[in-house]
N, C-alpha and C positions, 0 to 999 in steps of 0.2 A: 122775542128781543136781546137776549142776554146775546145768541149766536150773532145777529147781526152786529151788535158791539165788537167782540172779539175778535168777527173776521172783517169787520173793515179795520180796526186799528193794526190787525197784524198785515195787512195788505198794504193798506197807506197810499195806494197810488190809484191812477184814472184805471177804471176796468171796462174796457170796450167790449162790448158783448160781440163776438162771429157776425158777421153784415153790416155794424155800424162802420162808417169810415169818416173823415173826418168833417165830412159837406155835412152829415147827419148832425154832430157835435156840435157845429158851427150854428146850423137851423137850430136845433132843441136851444142853446143857448140865448137865441135872436128871441125866440118866440118864448121863452118864460120870461126874460127880464123885461120884454118892450111892455110898457105900462106898469112896470113893477114897482112899486114904491117901500126903496130900504129905509124908509123910518117910520110908515104903518105897521103896527100888528096885523101880520099875515091873514086875516079869516075873511070869510066869506062876511058875516053879521057879528057887528059887534059886541053883540051878546056873548058870543062863542067864547069860551075857556082855552086858550092856549094853555097845553098842559106841556110840561118841559121838564123830563126825567134828568137824574144827574146821576152818574158815576164816581165816584174817584178813585184813580190808581196812582194811588202812594209810590215814589222812588226816594224817600226820603225824611229827615224831620229831623227840629233842632227844638232843647228847650232849655232856657236860660233860668239856672233855678232860682240868679237872681234878681232878675228882673221878673221871673214870671211868666216868659213868653213863648209861644210855642208856635215855630215855622214850621209850616206843612207845605212842602215839596210834591207835588203832585201834577198829575194830567187829569183835568176834570173834562168828563164827557156828556155832554150837552146833547138828549135828543127831542127832536120837536116836530109836527107836524105843521109845514107851514100850508094854509089851505089854498094857496095860491100857486104854487109851484107844481105841477103834477102831467102828467102827459100819458100818452099810449106810445106804449115801445114799437107797435109794430108799423110805427107813422115816423119812427128815426131809424131803421134797421136793426131794429130790438136792442136798440140800446137801452139799457135797465137803469143808469144810473150814470151821474156825470157831477162834477164839482165847483164851486164855484169858492173867489176869494173871499173872505171875510166881509170884506166891503161893498158886495156887490150883493147880499142880500140882507132881510134884517134878521138880528142876533137878539137873544133874550138878556138885558138890560142887568145882568146878575152882580149885587155885590155882594162885600162882609160885611156883614149889616153891626160885628162887635171888633171889626178892623181894629187892630191897636194904632198903627201908622201907614207900614207901608205893604199893605196885600194886596194883591199884582194879581188879574187874570187879565189874561193878557188878549182883549182885544182888540190888539190891532196888527200884531203879529202875522205869519205870515203862514198859519196854520190856514188850511182848506178846510173849506164846510162840504162836508160829501152828501149830496140828494139821492136818496133810492126811490127810484118809483116802484109800489105793490103792485098796482094796477093800474086802468086808467084814471083814476078817479082819488088817487089815494098816493104820498108818499109822505117819506118823513127825512129831517133832514139830522146831520149828524156832524158837529163840532165842539172838537176835541185841543183847546186851546191850553198850553201848559201854566202852571200857579206855581206863585209863591204866596200862601195864608199867613197872617202872624195876626197871632191871639192871644189879647192874658190872661192867662187861665185861674179863675178863683178858688180860694179854699184850697191850694197849695200846703200838703202835708208831706213833713218830710222825718215824721217818728219812726218810723220802719227802713229809713234810710241802711243798705242803698237797695233795700226790697219794696219800697213804696211802690205806690200806683197812684197817676194822676189824671184827674180827668179835665179836660179842658173841652167848649163849645165854640164850637164854628156855625153860626149863624148867617145864614144866607136871605138875602131878597132881593127881589124886584125894585131895582128903583125907582122908573117910573110908571110903574102900573100897581096894581092892587092884588087882592085875591080872587078879584071874579074875571079879570083879565088874563093872569100866568099864574097859573097854579104849580109851583114847583114843588117834586118829588123826588126828595133826596132814595137814593134806591141803595138795598144792601148788595154788598160784594166780597170780596176779601179784604176789605176794610171794614171794619167796626163803625157802622154809623146808623143813626136810627134819626128818623122826622122828631123834631122838637116843635112841640105848638104852645 
């Protein structure tokens, strides 16, 4: 899974497999989006849980000692299985990947639960959602929106300044779904992250 994330993040462009042409891409898009409800969680049965894996790729942060606010600037990679978007690449010129605008397909409604005031996960930005077919009945979606997350840090201690270390929590939640519908799984990567329960 980590290889897929890194590969997609490094290329960030539409990958067309040899043999696929514009007609195959258009036909695939039409077939996948026909009768697709982007406002409904994309599962075959409402009892299925949608697992969303979350990776953080930090590119900067700010910490204000006076207000105890941490602002984290990052890319948030979200990976999930959309049970309604799958295809057989052989029927579409060996096309194994396609991209959607965020407004075309369902996206996890994730927010920072302990946000101070202006945390922002760019739900409406121009970042594309990448769909990768694993086989005729299985595919994964990847969405990497930019984010600026602002949280207040508890128990700030400057006793060892300037060698102090602060610990701040960023609590993510799905806004309109409970844990039986969406399971958020923060993945460990080069950002030191751990899942809080």
